[in-house]
C-alpha positions as CSV (number, residue, x, y, z in Angstrom):
1,X,124.6,104.9,91.5
2,X,127.7,106.9,92.6
3,X,129.0,107.0,88.9
4,X,125.6,108.8,87.9
5,X,125.9,111.3,90.8
6,X,129.4,111.9,89.7
7,X,128.3,112.6,86.2
8,X,125.5,114.8,87.6
9,X,128.0,117.0,89.6
10,X,130.1,117.2,86.5
11,X,127.4,118.5,84.2
12,X,126.3,120.9,87.1
13,X,129.7,122.4,87.7
14,X,130.0,122.8,83.8
15,X,126.5,124.6,83.6
16,X,127.6,126.8,86.7
17,X,131.0,127.8,85.4
18,X,129.7,128.5,81.8
19,X,129.1,132.2,81.4
20,X,129.0,132.8,77.6
21,X,125.5,134.3,77.6
22,X,126.0,136.5,80.5
23,X,127.5,139.3,78.8
24,X,124.7,139.5,76.4
25,X,122.3,139.6,79.1
26,X,123.9,142.5,80.9
27,X,124.2,144.5,77.6
28,X,120.5,144.0,77.2
29,X,119.8,145.5,80.6
30,X,122.2,148.4,80.0
31,X,120.7,149.0,76.6
32,X,117.1,148.7,78.3
33,X,118.0,151.3,81.1
34,X,119.4,153.7,78.6
35,X,116.3,153.4,76.6
36,X,113.9,153.8,79.6
37,X,115.9,157.1,80.7
38,X,115.9,158.4,77.3
39,X,112.1,158.0,77.0
40,X,111.4,159.5,80.4
41,X,113.5,162.7,79.5
42,X,111.7,163.1,76.3
43,X,108.7,164.3,78.0
44,X,110.6,167.1,79.4
45,X,112.6,167.8,76.3
46,X,109.4,168.0,74.2
47,X,107.9,170.4,76.6
48,X,110.8,172.8,76.4
49,X,111.2,172.5,72.7
50,X,107.4,173.3,72.4
51,X,107.7,176.5,74.6
52,X,110.8,177.6,72.7
53,X,108.7,177.2,69.0
54,X,105.6,179.1,71.1
55,X,108.0,181.9,71.8
56,X,109.3,182.2,68.5
57,X,106.0,182.1,67.1
58,X,104.6,184.9,69.2
59,X,107.7,187.1,68.3
60,X,107.1,186.6,64.4
61,X,103.5,187.4,65.1
62,X,104.4,190.8,66.9
63,X,107.0,191.6,64.1
64,X,104.7,191.1,61.3
């Protein structure tokens, strides 16, 4: 019985110390945060670009 518990402890310690996939998860979280920030900012940017085009269109209509 002790031998089996010892093996289980060794396996659990190995699993706890293994962090090979941790970097990938962190990069995925960073990429998701950047994507969410970009998506949130697109609404504001789109409104500003639209207002610039509307201002240019009205100037062109006045000029012609």
